[in-house]
PDB file of N, H, CA, C and O in Angstrom:
ATOM      1  N   MET A   1     -22.646  85.489  14.673  1.00  0.00           N
ATOM      2  CA  MET A   1     -21.090  84.869  15.145  1.00  0.00           C
ATOM      3  C   MET A   1     -21.072  85.143  16.715  1.00  0.00           C
ATOM      4  O   MET A   1     -21.658  85.956  17.430  1.00  0.00           O
ATOM      5  N   LEU A   2     -20.057  84.013  16.975  1.00  0.00           N
ATOM      6  H   LEU A   2     -19.582  83.352  16.394  1.00  0.00           H
ATOM      7  CA  LEU A   2     -19.919  84.392  18.923  1.00  0.00           C
ATOM      8  C   LEU A   2     -18.736  84.654  19.004  1.00  0.00           C
ATOM      9  O   LEU A   2     -17.853  84.345  18.204  1.00  0.00           O
ATOM     10  N   SER A   3     -18.636  85.308  20.086  1.00  0.00           N
ATOM     11  H   SER A   3     -19.353  85.559  20.736  1.00  0.00           H
ATOM     12  CA  SER A   3     -17.720  86.846  20.632  1.00  0.00           C
ATOM     13  C   SER A   3     -17.981  86.272  22.238  1.00  0.00           C
ATOM     14  O   SER A   3     -19.060  86.133  22.815  1.00  0.00           O
ATOM     15  N   MET A   4     -16.517  85.979  22.770  1.00  0.00           N
ATOM     16  H   MET A   4     -15.641  86.093  22.302  1.00  0.00           H
ATOM     17  CA  MET A   4     -17.198  86.072  24.139  1.00  0.00           C
ATOM     18  C   MET A   4     -15.565  86.210  24.715  1.00  0.00           C
ATOM     19  O   MET A   4     -14.477  85.840  24.275  1.00  0.00           O
ATOM     20  N   LYS A   5     -15.985  86.892  25.846  1.00  0.00           N
ATOM     21  H   LYS A   5     -16.869  87.193  26.203  1.00  0.00           H
ATOM     22  CA  LYS A   5     -14.385  87.352  26.884  1.00  0.00           C
ATOM     23  C   LYS A   5     -13.698  86.447  26.955  1.00  0.00           C
ATOM     24  O   LYS A   5     -14.406  85.460  26.756  1.00  0.00           O
ATOM     25  N   LEU A   6     -11.779  85.894  27.282  1.00  0.00           N
ATOM     26  H   LEU A   6     -11.204  86.696  27.444  1.00  0.00           H
ATOM     27  CA  LEU A   6     -11.804  84.992  27.816  1.00  0.00           C
ATOM     28  C   LEU A   6     -10.594  85.334  28.685  1.00  0.00           C
ATOM     29  O   LEU A   6      -9.614  85.732  28.055  1.00  0.00           O
ATOM     30  N   LYS A   7     -10.489  85.263  29.873  1.00  0.00           N
ATOM     31  H   LYS A   7     -11.285  84.940  30.385  1.00  0.00           H
ATOM     32  CA  LYS A   7      -9.469  85.116  30.160  1.00  0.00           C
ATOM     33  C   LYS A   7      -8.211  85.052  30.578  1.00  0.00           C
ATOM     34  O   LYS A   7      -8.502  85.191  31.766  1.00  0.00           O
ATOM     35  N   ILE A   8      -7.200  84.969  30.590  1.00  0.00           N
ATOM     36  H   ILE A   8      -6.964  84.856  29.624  1.00  0.00           H
ATOM     37  CA  ILE A   8      -5.585  84.392  30.914  1.00  0.00           C
ATOM     38  C   ILE A   8      -5.877  84.443  32.189  1.00  0.00           C
ATOM     39  O   ILE A   8      -6.282  85.388  32.866  1.00  0.00           O
ATOM     40  N   THR A   9      -5.619  83.248  32.496  1.00  0.00           N
ATOM     41  H   THR A   9      -5.290  82.480  31.946  1.00  0.00           H
ATOM     42  CA  THR A   9      -4.586  82.859  33.490  1.00  0.00           C
ATOM     43  C   THR A   9      -2.890  82.064  33.202  1.00  0.00           C
ATOM     44  O   THR A   9      -2.328  81.567  32.227  1.00  0.00           O
ATOM     45  N   ALA A  10      -2.319  82.441  35.547  1.00  0.00           N
ATOM     46  H   ALA A  10      -2.776  82.845  36.340  1.00  0.00           H
ATOM     47  CA  ALA A  10      -1.890  81.466  34.648  1.00  0.00           C
ATOM     48  C   ALA A  10      -1.072  79.869  35.659  1.00  0.00           C
ATOM     49  O   ALA A  10      -1.018  79.420  36.804  1.00  0.00           O
ATOM     50  N   ILE A  11      -0.709  79.636  34.611  1.00  0.00           N
ATOM     51  H   ILE A  11      -0.753  80.001  33.681  1.00  0.00           H
ATOM     52  CA  ILE A  11      -0.344  77.724  34.605  1.00  0.00           C
ATOM     53  C   ILE A  11       1.288  77.615  35.223  1.00  0.00           C
ATOM     54  O   ILE A  11       2.174  78.086  34.509  1.00  0.00           O
ATOM     55  N   GLY A  12       1.559  77.171  36.169  1.00  0.00           N
ATOM     56  H   GLY A  12       0.840  76.789  36.749  1.00  0.00           H
ATOM     57  CA  GLY A  12       3.215  77.521  36.298  1.00  0.00           C
ATOM     58  C   GLY A  12       3.447  78.278  36.226  1.00  0.00           C
ATOM     59  O   GLY A  12       3.108  79.358  36.709  1.00  0.00           O
ATOM     60  N   ASN A  13       4.607  77.711  35.116  1.00  0.00           N
ATOM     61  H   ASN A  13       4.883  76.834  34.724  1.00  0.00           H
ATOM     62  CA  ASN A  13       5.919  79.470  34.618  1.00  0.00           C
ATOM     63  C   ASN A  13       4.770  80.014  33.138  1.00  0.00           C
ATOM     64  O   ASN A  13       5.096  81.026  32.518  1.00  0.00           O
ATOM     65  N   SER A  14       3.601  79.302  32.760  1.00  0.00           N
ATOM     66  H   SER A  14       3.336  78.479  33.263  1.00  0.00           H
ATOM     67  CA  SER A  14       3.386  79.962  31.372  1.00  0.00           C
ATOM     68  C   SER A  14       2.587  80.647  31.766  1.00  0.00           C
ATOM     69  O   SER A  14       2.975  81.509  32.554  1.00  0.00           O
ATOM     70  N   ALA A  15       0.872  80.598  31.367  1.00  0.00           N
ATOM     71  H   ALA A  15       0.557  79.897  30.727  1.00  0.00           H
ATOM     72  CA  ALA A  15      -0.364  81.090  30.947  1.00  0.00           C
ATOM     73  C   ALA A  15      -1.042  80.407  29.742  1.00  0.00           C
ATOM     74  O   ALA A  15      -0.422  80.022  28.750  1.00  0.00           O
ATOM     75  N   GLY A  16      -2.069  80.318  29.879  1.00  0.00           N
ATOM     76  H   GLY A  16      -2.573  80.630  30.684  1.00  0.00           H
ATOM     77  CA  GLY A  16      -3.034  79.924  29.421  1.00  0.00           C
ATOM     78  C   GLY A  16      -4.328  79.839  29.215  1.00  0.00           C
ATOM     79  O   GLY A  16      -4.534  80.423  30.279  1.00  0.00           O
ATOM     80  N   VAL A  17      -6.028  79.530  28.583  1.00  0.00           N
ATOM     81  H   VAL A  17      -5.861  79.055  27.719  1.00  0.00           H
ATOM     82  CA  VAL A  17      -6.778  80.389  28.091  1.00  0.00           C
ATOM     83  C   VAL A  17      -7.873  79.765  28.602  1.00  0.00           C
ATOM     84  O   VAL A  17      -7.938  78.833  27.800  1.00  0.00           O
ATOM     85  N   ILE A  18      -9.051  79.549  29.574  1.00  0.00           N
ATOM     86  H   ILE A  18      -8.998  80.306  30.225  1.00  0.00           H
ATOM     87  CA  ILE A  18     -10.765  78.446  29.510  1.00  0.00           C
ATOM     88  C   ILE A  18     -11.178  79.443  28.824  1.00  0.00           C
ATOM     89  O   ILE A  18     -11.201  80.624  28.479  1.00  0.00           O
ATOM     90  N   LEU A  19     -11.642  77.858  28.789  1.00  0.00           N
ATOM     91  H   LEU A  19     -11.623  76.898  29.069  1.00  0.00           H
ATOM     92  CA  LEU A  19     -12.191  76.976  27.202  1.00  0.00           C
ATOM     93  C   LEU A  19     -14.231  77.530  28.335  1.00  0.00           C
ATOM     94  O   LEU A  19     -14.366  77.284  29.534  1.00  0.00           O
ATOM     95  N   PRO A  20     -14.959  77.971  27.777  1.00  0.00           N
ATOM     96  CA  PRO A  20     -15.676  77.597  28.366  1.00  0.00           C
ATOM     97  C   PRO A  20     -16.827  76.275  27.758  1.00  0.00           C
ATOM     98  O   PRO A  20     -17.195  76.332  26.585  1.00  0.00           O
ATOM     99  N   LYS A  21     -17.326  75.119  28.684  1.00  0.00           N
ATOM    100  H   LYS A  21     -17.027  75.073  29.638  1.00  0.00           H
ATOM    101  CA  LYS A  21     -17.751  74.461  27.715  1.00  0.00           C
ATOM    102  C   LYS A  21     -18.711  74.330  26.890  1.00  0.00           C
ATOM    103  O   LYS A  21     -18.957  73.246  26.361  1.00  0.00           O
ATOM    104  N   ASP A  22     -19.576  75.707  26.601  1.00  0.00           N
ATOM    105  H   ASP A  22     -19.376  76.587  27.030  1.00  0.00           H
ATOM    106  CA  ASP A  22     -20.798  75.555  25.350  1.00  0.00           C
ATOM    107  C   ASP A  22     -19.736  76.428  24.102  1.00  0.00           C
ATOM    108  O   ASP A  22     -20.219  77.015  23.134  1.00  0.00           O
ATOM    109  N   LEU A  23     -18.155  76.339  24.411  1.00  0.00           N
ATOM    110  H   LEU A  23     -17.763  75.862  25.198  1.00  0.00           H
ATOM    111  CA  LEU A  23     -17.386  76.439  22.941  1.00  0.00           C
ATOM    112  C   LEU A  23     -16.528  75.823  22.816  1.00  0.00           C
ATOM    113  O   LEU A  23     -15.857  75.963  21.794  1.00  0.00           O
ATOM    114  N   LEU A  24     -16.124  74.765  23.900  1.00  0.00           N
ATOM    115  H   LEU A  24     -16.669  74.652  24.730  1.00  0.00           H
ATOM    116  CA  LEU A  24     -15.051  73.754  23.704  1.00  0.00           C
ATOM    117  C   LEU A  24     -16.341  72.142  22.251  1.00  0.00           C
ATOM    118  O   LEU A  24     -16.031  71.275  21.434  1.00  0.00           O
ATOM    119  N   ALA A  25     -18.047  72.877  22.995  1.00  0.00           N
ATOM    120  H   ALA A  25     -18.299  73.581  23.658  1.00  0.00           H
ATOM    121  CA  ALA A  25     -18.620  71.560  22.171  1.00  0.00           C
ATOM    122  C   ALA A  25     -18.946  72.184  20.723  1.00  0.00           C
ATOM    123  O   ALA A  25     -18.783  71.354  19.829  1.00  0.00           O
ATOM    124  N   ARG A  26     -19.346  73.389  20.304  1.00  0.00           N
ATOM    125  H   ARG A  26     -19.479  74.063  21.030  1.00  0.00           H
ATOM    126  CA  ARG A  26     -18.865  74.194  18.908  1.00  0.00           C
ATOM    127  C   ARG A  26     -18.434  74.131  17.929  1.00  0.00           C
ATOM    128  O   ARG A  26     -18.742  74.094  16.738  1.00  0.00           O
ATOM    129  N   LEU A  27     -16.592  74.107  19.391  1.00  0.00           N
ATOM    130  H   LEU A  27     -16.342  74.137  20.359  1.00  0.00           H
ATOM    131  CA  LEU A  27     -15.351  72.963  18.118  1.00  0.00           C
ATOM    132  C   LEU A  27     -15.244  71.499  18.274  1.00  0.00           C
ATOM    133  O   LEU A  27     -14.397  70.873  17.636  1.00  0.00           O
ATOM    134  N   ARG A  28     -16.290  70.758  19.319  1.00  0.00           N
ATOM    135  H   ARG A  28     -16.978  71.267  19.837  1.00  0.00           H
ATOM    136  CA  ARG A  28     -15.770  69.717  18.809  1.00  0.00           C
ATOM    137  C   ARG A  28     -15.049  69.389  19.693  1.00  0.00           C
ATOM    138  O   ARG A  28     -14.792  68.185  19.680  1.00  0.00           O
ATOM    139  N   LEU A  29     -14.552  70.016  20.560  1.00  0.00           N
ATOM    140  H   LEU A  29     -14.761  70.994  20.571  1.00  0.00           H
ATOM    141  CA  LEU A  29     -12.936  69.399  21.070  1.00  0.00           C
ATOM    142  C   LEU A  29     -14.199  68.571  22.919  1.00  0.00           C
ATOM    143  O   LEU A  29     -15.362  68.353  23.257  1.00  0.00           O
ATOM    144  N   GLU A  30     -12.885  68.478  23.384  1.00  0.00           N
ATOM    145  H   GLU A  30     -11.939  68.654  23.109  1.00  0.00           H
ATOM    146  CA  GLU A  30     -12.430  67.677  24.436  1.00  0.00           C
ATOM    147  C   GLU A  30     -11.291  67.904  25.255  1.00  0.00           C
ATOM    148  O   GLU A  30     -10.244  68.127  24.647  1.00  0.00           O
ATOM    149  N   LYS A  31     -11.246  67.895  26.872  1.00  0.00           N
ATOM    150  H   LYS A  31     -12.097  67.713  27.366  1.00  0.00           H
ATOM    151  CA  LYS A  31      -9.737  67.986  27.446  1.00  0.00           C
ATOM    152  C   LYS A  31      -8.945  67.106  26.175  1.00  0.00           C
ATOM    153  O   LYS A  31      -9.485  66.509  25.244  1.00  0.00           O
ATOM    154  N   GLY A  32      -7.919  67.203  26.386  1.00  0.00           N
ATOM    155  H   GLY A  32      -7.480  67.687  27.142  1.00  0.00           H
ATOM    156  CA  GLY A  32      -6.808  66.539  26.095  1.00  0.00           C
ATOM    157  C   GLY A  32      -6.772  66.607  24.214  1.00  0.00           C
ATOM    158  O   GLY A  32      -6.161  65.742  23.586  1.00  0.00           O
ATOM    159  N   ASP A  33      -7.378  67.545  23.638  1.00  0.00           N
ATOM    160  H   ASP A  33      -7.874  68.248  24.148  1.00  0.00           H
ATOM    161  CA  ASP A  33      -7.988  67.385  21.994  1.00  0.00           C
ATOM    162  C   ASP A  33      -6.819  69.236  22.116  1.00  0.00           C
ATOM    163  O   ASP A  33      -6.569  70.157  22.894  1.00  0.00           O
ATOM    164  N   THR A  34      -6.431  68.611  20.387  1.00  0.00           N
ATOM    165  H   THR A  34      -6.634  67.863  19.755  1.00  0.00           H
ATOM    166  CA  THR A  34      -5.641  69.409  20.396  1.00  0.00           C
ATOM    167  C   THR A  34      -6.405  71.400  19.493  1.00  0.00           C
ATOM    168  O   THR A  34      -6.619  71.359  18.282  1.00  0.00           O
ATOM    169  N   LEU A  35      -6.510  71.933  19.781  1.00  0.00           N
ATOM    170  H   LEU A  35      -6.336  71.966  20.766  1.00  0.00           H
ATOM    171  CA  LEU A  35      -6.202  73.648  19.308  1.00  0.00           C
ATOM    172  C   LEU A  35      -5.332  74.177  18.217  1.00  0.00           C
ATOM    173  O   LEU A  35      -4.120  74.102  18.421  1.00  0.00           O
ATOM    174  N   TYR A  36      -5.741  74.698  17.094  1.00  0.00           N
ATOM    175  H   TYR A  36      -6.726  74.759  16.929  1.00  0.00           H
ATOM    176  CA  TYR A  36      -4.778  75.004  16.197  1.00  0.00           C
ATOM    177  C   TYR A  36      -5.176  76.628  15.996  1.00  0.00           C
ATOM    178  O   TYR A  36      -6.266  77.024  15.583  1.00  0.00           O
ATOM    179  N   ALA A  37      -3.978  77.519  16.405  1.00  0.00           N
ATOM    180  H   ALA A  37      -3.093  77.197  16.740  1.00  0.00           H
ATOM    181  CA  ALA A  37      -3.661  79.379  15.776  1.00  0.00           C
ATOM    182  C   ALA A  37      -3.489  79.428  15.505  1.00  0.00           C
ATOM    183  O   ALA A  37      -2.269  79.553  15.616  1.00  0.00           O
ATOM    184  N   LEU A  38      -4.015  79.491  14.412  1.00  0.00           N
ATOM    185  H   LEU A  38      -5.006  79.389  14.322  1.00  0.00           H
ATOM    186  CA  LEU A  38      -3.579  80.592  13.033  1.00  0.00           C
ATOM    187  C   LEU A  38      -3.984  81.889  12.482  1.00  0.00           C
ATOM    188  O   LEU A  38      -5.104  82.330  12.223  1.00  0.00           O
ATOM    189  N   GLU A  39      -2.183  82.670  12.296  1.00  0.00           N
ATOM    190  H   GLU A  39      -1.273  82.312  12.506  1.00  0.00           H
ATOM    191  CA  GLU A  39      -2.579  83.943  11.927  1.00  0.00           C
ATOM    192  C   GLU A  39      -3.407  84.244  11.077  1.00  0.00           C
ATOM    193  O   GLU A  39      -3.535  83.371  10.218  1.00  0.00           O
ATOM    194  N   THR A  40      -4.114  85.239  10.934  1.00  0.00           N
ATOM    195  H   THR A  40      -4.010  85.947  11.632  1.00  0.00           H
ATOM    196  CA  THR A  40      -4.869  85.572   9.470  1.00  0.00           C
ATOM    197  C   THR A  40      -4.577  86.786   9.122  1.00  0.00           C
ATOM    198  O   THR A  40      -3.557  87.110   9.730  1.00  0.00           O
ATOM    199  N   PRO A  41      -4.972  87.675   8.415  1.00  0.00           N
ATOM    200  CA  PRO A  41      -4.948  89.269   8.558  1.00  0.00           C
ATOM    201  C   PRO A  41      -5.650  89.973   9.384  1.00  0.00           C
ATOM    202  O   PRO A  41      -5.530  91.165   9.667  1.00  0.00           O
ATOM    203  N   ASP A  42      -6.452  89.134   9.798  1.00  0.00           N
ATOM    204  H   ASP A  42      -6.550  88.166   9.568  1.00  0.00           H
ATOM    205  CA  ASP A  42      -7.811  90.167  10.450  1.00  0.00           C
ATOM    206  C   ASP A  42      -7.471  89.994  12.061  1.00  0.00           C
ATOM    207  O   ASP A  42      -8.147  90.556  12.923  1.00  0.00           O
ATOM    208  N   GLY A  43      -5.924  88.835  12.465  1.00  0.00           N
ATOM    209  H   GLY A  43      -5.375  88.379  11.765  1.00  0.00           H
ATOM    210  CA  GLY A  43      -5.738  88.735  14.103  1.00  0.00           C
ATOM    211  C   GLY A  43      -5.654  86.900  14.455  1.00  0.00           C
ATOM    212  O   GLY A  43      -5.402  86.240  13.447  1.00  0.00           O
ATOM    213  N   VAL A  44      -5.847  86.064  15.796  1.00  0.00           N
ATOM    214  H   VAL A  44      -6.052  86.600  16.615  1.00  0.00           H
ATOM    215  CA  VAL A  44      -5.505  84.885  15.272  1.00  0.00           C
ATOM    216  C   VAL A  44      -7.149  84.324  15.081  1.00  0.00           C
ATOM    217  O   VAL A  44      -8.129  85.041  15.282  1.00  0.00           O
ATOM    218  N   ARG A  45      -7.198  83.025  14.691  1.00  0.00           N
ATOM    219  H   ARG A  45      -6.402  82.443  14.528  1.00  0.00           H
ATOM    220  CA  ARG A  45      -8.164  82.169  14.502  1.00  0.00           C
ATOM    221  C   ARG A  45      -8.082  80.756  14.811  1.00  0.00           C
ATOM    222  O   ARG A  45      -7.614  79.851  14.120  1.00  0.00           O
ATOM    223  N   LEU A  46      -8.699  80.706  16.154  1.00  0.00           N
ATOM    224  H   LEU A  46      -9.079  81.441  16.715  1.00  0.00           H
ATOM    225  CA  LEU A  46      -8.605  79.561  17.022  1.00  0.00           C
ATOM    226  C   LEU A  46      -9.208  78.341  16.275  1.00  0.00           C
ATOM    227  O   LEU A  46     -10.094  78.853  15.591  1.00  0.00           O
ATOM    228  N   THR A  47      -9.210  76.921  16.017  1.00  0.00           N
ATOM    229  H   THR A  47      -8.491  76.505  16.573  1.00  0.00           H
ATOM    230  CA  THR A  47      -9.690  75.759  15.464  1.00  0.00           C
ATOM    231  C   THR A  47      -9.247  74.813  15.828  1.00  0.00           C
ATOM    232  O   THR A  47      -8.017  74.780  15.822  1.00  0.00           O
ATOM    233  N   ALA A  48      -9.960  73.629  16.303  1.00  0.00           N
ATOM    234  H   ALA A  48     -10.959  73.656  16.308  1.00  0.00           H
ATOM    235  CA  ALA A  48      -9.615  72.576  15.383  1.00  0.00           C
ATOM    236  C   ALA A  48      -9.807  71.853  14.357  1.00  0.00           C
ATOM    237  O   ALA A  48     -10.309  70.732  14.432  1.00  0.00           O
ATOM    238  N   PHE A  49      -9.480  72.332  13.405  1.00  0.00           N
ATOM    239  H   PHE A  49      -9.072  73.243  13.343  1.00  0.00           H
ATOM    240  CA  PHE A  49      -9.043  72.281  12.802  1.00  0.00           C
ATOM    241  C   PHE A  49      -7.175  72.123  11.914  1.00  0.00           C
ATOM    242  O   PHE A  49      -6.654  73.238  11.889  1.00  0.00           O
ATOM    243  N   ASP A  50      -6.383  71.166  11.366  1.00  0.00           N
ATOM    244  H   ASP A  50      -6.807  70.261  11.386  1.00  0.00           H
ATOM    245  CA  ASP A  50      -5.989  70.955  10.833  1.00  0.00           C
ATOM    246  C   ASP A  50      -5.658  70.750   9.525  1.00  0.00           C
ATOM    247  O   ASP A  50      -6.059  69.864   8.770  1.00  0.00           O
ATOM    248  N   PRO A  51      -4.209  72.444   9.138  1.00  0.00           N
ATOM    249  CA  PRO A  51      -4.201  72.677   8.167  1.00  0.00           C
ATOM    250  C   PRO A  51      -3.108  71.878   7.579  1.00  0.00           C
ATOM    251  O   PRO A  51      -3.188  71.815   6.353  1.00  0.00           O
ATOM    252  N   GLU A  52      -1.820  71.066   8.253  1.00  0.00           N
ATOM    253  H   GLU A  52      -1.756  71.116   9.250  1.00  0.00           H
ATOM    254  CA  GLU A  52      -1.305  69.903   7.929  1.00  0.00           C
ATOM    255  C   GLU A  52      -2.128  68.915   7.274  1.00  0.00           C
ATOM    256  O   GLU A  52      -2.091  68.535   6.103  1.00  0.00           O
ATOM    257  N   LEU A  53      -2.955  68.526   8.325  1.00  0.00           N
ATOM    258  H   LEU A  53      -2.986  68.835   9.275  1.00  0.00           H
ATOM    259  CA  LEU A  53      -3.434  67.436   7.361  1.00  0.00           C
ATOM    260  C   LEU A  53      -4.677  67.514   7.297  1.00  0.00           C
ATOM    261  O   LEU A  53      -5.499  66.704   7.727  1.00  0.00           O
ATOM    262  N   ALA A  54      -4.884  68.665   6.663  1.00  0.00           N
ATOM    263  H   ALA A  54      -4.217  69.323   6.314  1.00  0.00           H
ATOM    264  CA  ALA A  54      -6.638  68.679   5.611  1.00  0.00           C
ATOM    265  C   ALA A  54      -5.141  68.973   3.884  1.00  0.00           C
ATOM    266  O   ALA A  54      -5.696  68.954   2.786  1.00  0.00           O
ATOM    267  N   ALA A  55      -3.994  69.132   3.855  1.00  0.00           N
ATOM    268  H   ALA A  55      -3.543  69.148   4.747  1.00  0.00           H
ATOM    269  CA  ALA A  55      -3.082  69.462   2.988  1.00  0.00           C
ATOM    270  C   ALA A  55      -2.334  68.132   2.802  1.00  0.00           C
ATOM    271  O   ALA A  55      -1.604  67.872   1.845  1.00  0.00           O
ATOM    272  N   GLN A  56      -2.721  66.990   4.265  1.00  0.00           N
ATOM    273  H   GLN A  56      -3.313  67.201   5.042  1.00  0.00           H
ATOM    274  CA  GLN A  56      -1.644  65.720   3.408  1.00  0.00           C
ATOM    275  C   GLN A  56      -3.062  64.835   2.794  1.00  0.00           C
ATOM    276  O   GLN A  56      -2.784  63.917   2.024  1.00  0.00           O
ATOM    277  N   MET A  57      -4.579  65.072   3.104  1.00  0.00           N
ATOM    278  H   MET A  57      -4.805  65.818   3.730  1.00  0.00           H
ATOM    279  CA  MET A  57      -5.430  64.504   2.464  1.00  0.00           C
ATOM    280  C   MET A  57      -5.529  64.681   1.398  1.00  0.00           C
ATOM    281  O   MET A  57      -5.620  63.704   0.656  1.00  0.00           O
ATOM    282  N   ASP A  58      -5.557  66.060   0.840  1.00  0.00           N
ATOM    283  H   ASP A  58      -5.483  66.855   1.443  1.00  0.00           H
ATOM    284  CA  ASP A  58      -5.229  66.558  -0.072  1.00  0.00           C
ATOM    285  C   ASP A  58      -5.171  65.704  -1.175  1.00  0.00           C
ATOM    286  O   ASP A  58      -5.945  65.059  -1.883  1.00  0.00           O
ATOM    287  N   VAL A  59      -3.464  66.027  -1.020  1.00  0.00           N
ATOM    288  H   VAL A  59      -2.836  66.550  -0.445  1.00  0.00           H
ATOM    289  CA  VAL A  59      -2.291  65.523  -1.104  1.00  0.00           C
ATOM    290  C   VAL A  59      -3.072  63.522  -2.036  1.00  0.00           C
ATOM    291  O   VAL A  59      -3.294  63.154  -3.190  1.00  0.00           O
ATOM    292  N   ALA A  60      -3.200  62.825  -0.542  1.00  0.00           N
ATOM    293  H   ALA A  60      -3.020  63.123   0.395  1.00  0.00           H
ATOM    294  CA  ALA A  60      -4.281  61.659  -0.667  1.00  0.00           C
ATOM    295  C   ALA A  60      -5.426  61.443  -1.742  1.00  0.00           C
ATOM    296  O   ALA A  60      -5.302  60.457  -2.468  1.00  0.00           O
ATOM    297  N   GLU A  61      -6.661  62.364  -1.939  1.00  0.00           N
ATOM    298  H   GLU A  61      -6.762  63.165  -1.349  1.00  0.00           H
ATOM    299  CA  GLU A  61      -7.251  62.231  -2.365  1.00  0.00           C
ATOM    300  C   GLU A  61      -6.664  62.671  -4.298  1.00  0.00           C
ATOM    301  O   GLU A  61      -7.072  62.322  -5.406  1.00  0.00           O
ATOM    302  N   ASP A  62      -6.108  63.124  -4.052  1.00  0.00           N
ATOM    303  H   ASP A  62      -5.776  63.407  -3.152  1.00  0.00           H
ATOM    304  CA  ASP A  62      -5.846  63.170  -5.574  1.00  0.00           C
ATOM    305  C   ASP A  62      -4.714  62.287  -6.519  1.00  0.00           C
ATOM    306  O   ASP A  62      -4.736  62.198  -7.747  1.00  0.00           O
ATOM    307  N   ILE A  63      -3.662  61.624  -5.529  1.00  0.00           N
ATOM    308  H   ILE A  63      -3.644  61.696  -4.532  1.00  0.00           H
ATOM    309  CA  ILE A  63      -3.123  60.166  -6.039  1.00  0.00           C
ATOM    310  C   ILE A  63      -4.683  58.842  -5.583  1.00  0.00           C
ATOM    311  O   ILE A  63      -4.723  57.863  -6.328  1.00  0.00           O
ATOM    312  N   MET A  64      -5.549  58.897  -4.697  1.00  0.00           N
ATOM    313  H   MET A  64      -5.517  59.692  -4.092  1.00  0.00           H
ATOM    314  CA  MET A  64      -6.414  57.807  -5.452  1.00  0.00           C
ATOM    315  C   MET A  64      -7.293  58.049  -6.402  1.00  0.00           C
ATOM    316  O   MET A  64      -8.093  57.194  -6.781  1.00  0.00           O
ATOM    317  N   ARG A  65      -7.223  59.348  -6.924  1.00  0.00           N
ATOM    318  H   ARG A  65      -6.573  60.042  -6.616  1.00  0.00           H
ATOM    319  CA  ARG A  65      -8.454  60.311  -8.266  1.00  0.00           C
ATOM    320  C   ARG A  65      -7.505  59.258  -9.311  1.00  0.00           C
ATOM    321  O   ARG A  65      -7.962  58.425 -10.094  1.00  0.00           O
ATOM    322  N   LYS A  66      -6.387  59.505  -9.113  1.00  0.00           N
ATOM    323  H   LYS A  66      -6.015  60.182  -8.477  1.00  0.00           H
ATOM    324  CA  LYS A  66      -4.999  59.286 -10.693  1.00  0.00           C
ATOM    325  C   LYS A  66      -5.062  57.443 -11.010  1.00  0.00           C
ATOM    326  O   LYS A  66      -5.138  56.835 -12.078  1.00  0.00           O
ATOM    327  N   ASP A  67      -4.969  56.765  -9.070  1.00  0.00           N
ATOM    328  H   ASP A  67      -4.908  57.258  -8.202  1.00  0.00           H
ATOM    329  CA  ASP A  67      -4.347  55.827  -9.117  1.00  0.00           C
ATOM    330  C   ASP A  67      -5.866  55.069  -8.508  1.00  0.00           C
ATOM    331  O   ASP A  67      -5.865  54.879  -7.292  1.00  0.00           O
ATOM    332  N   ARG A  68      -6.665  54.796  -8.989  1.00  0.00           N
ATOM    333  H   ARG A  68      -6.666  54.950  -9.977  1.00  0.00           H
ATOM    334  CA  ARG A  68      -8.083  53.516  -7.756  1.00  0.00           C
ATOM    335  C   ARG A  68      -7.811  53.022  -7.707  1.00  0.00           C
ATOM    336  O   ARG A  68      -8.494  52.468  -6.845  1.00  0.00           O
ATOM    337  N   ASP A  69      -6.687  52.037  -8.083  1.00  0.00           N
ATOM    338  H   ASP A  69      -6.132  52.487  -8.783  1.00  0.00           H
ATOM    339  CA  ASP A  69      -6.400  50.904  -7.991  1.00  0.00           C
ATOM    340  C   ASP A  69      -5.269  51.176  -5.954  1.00  0.00           C
ATOM    341  O   ASP A  69      -4.822  50.151  -5.439  1.00  0.00           O
ATOM    342  N   VAL A  70      -5.164  51.840  -5.602  1.00  0.00           N
ATOM    343  H   VAL A  70      -5.527  52.673  -6.020  1.00  0.00           H
ATOM    344  CA  VAL A  70      -4.560  51.880  -4.646  1.00  0.00           C
ATOM    345  C   VAL A  70      -5.538  51.559  -3.886  1.00  0.00           C
ATOM    346  O   VAL A  70      -5.537  50.347  -4.100  1.00  0.00           O
ATOM    347  N   LEU A  71      -6.143  51.682  -3.359  1.00  0.00           N
ATOM    348  H   LEU A  71      -6.144  52.667  -3.185  1.00  0.00           H
ATOM    349  CA  LEU A  71      -6.522  50.973  -2.348  1.00  0.00           C
ATOM    350  C   LEU A  71      -6.546  49.245  -2.231  1.00  0.00           C
ATOM    351  O   LEU A  71      -6.311  48.456  -1.315  1.00  0.00           O
ATOM    352  N   ARG A  72      -6.946  49.111  -3.620  1.00  0.00           N
ATOM    353  H   ARG A  72      -7.136  49.752  -4.364  1.00  0.00           H
ATOM    354  CA  ARG A  72      -6.714  47.188  -2.866  1.00  0.00           C
ATOM    355  C   ARG A  72      -5.503  47.112  -2.705  1.00  0.00           C
ATOM    356  O   ARG A  72      -5.099  46.317  -1.857  1.00  0.00           O
ATOM    357  N   LYS A  73      -4.447  47.991  -3.543  1.00  0.00           N
ATOM    358  H   LYS A  73      -4.775  48.637  -4.233  1.00  0.00           H
ATOM    359  CA  LYS A  73      -2.954  47.116  -3.066  1.00  0.00           C
ATOM    360  C   LYS A  73      -2.771  47.311  -1.881  1.00  0.00           C
ATOM    361  O   LYS A  73      -2.374  46.314  -1.278  1.00  0.00           O
ATOM    362  N   LEU A  74      -2.965  48.630  -1.018  1.00  0.00           N
ATOM    363  H   LEU A  74      -3.287  49.440  -1.508  1.00  0.00           H
ATOM    364  CA  LEU A  74      -3.450  49.069   0.603  1.00  0.00           C
ATOM    365  C   LEU A  74      -3.360  47.712   0.651  1.00  0.00           C
ATOM    366  O   LEU A  74      -2.405  47.273   1.292  1.00  0.00           O
ATOM    367  N   ALA A  75      -4.267  46.753   0.028  1.00  0.00           N
ATOM    368  H   ALA A  75      -5.043  47.110  -0.493  1.00  0.00           H
ATOM    369  CA  ALA A  75      -5.561  46.382   1.472  1.00  0.00           C
ATOM    370  C   ALA A  75      -4.857  44.816   1.692  1.00  0.00           C
ATOM    371  O   ALA A  75      -4.789  44.036   2.642  1.00  0.00           O
ATOM    372  N   ARG A  76      -4.342  44.812   0.161  1.00  0.00           N
ATOM    373  H   ARG A  76      -4.397  45.445  -0.611  1.00  0.00           H
ATOM    374  CA  ARG A  76      -3.377  43.813   0.848  1.00  0.00           C
ATOM    375  C   ARG A  76      -2.022  43.153   1.783  1.00  0.00           C
ATOM    376  O   ARG A  76      -1.898  41.936   1.916  1.00  0.00           O
TER     377      ARG A  76
END
C-alpha cells in the first residue's frame, strides 16, 4: 500500500495539494483531469473513479441486458 506525505500549499485565496508525478501515474491522471474525494469510515479516499458515472453505467447495463435491441434502436 502506498503512503505519501503531501503538503498543502496556498493557491490564490484557496489551498491545494501538489500530487507527485508517480502518484498521478498510479491514478492514471493528467493535468486537467478530475479527482474525486470520497468520505469513508476510515477517512477520505482520493480516486479517479467517478461513483456517479459508475451508478449510471450500472443502470445502462441493466437496461441493455433486459432489452438487447436497445443498441440497434439507438444506432439508427
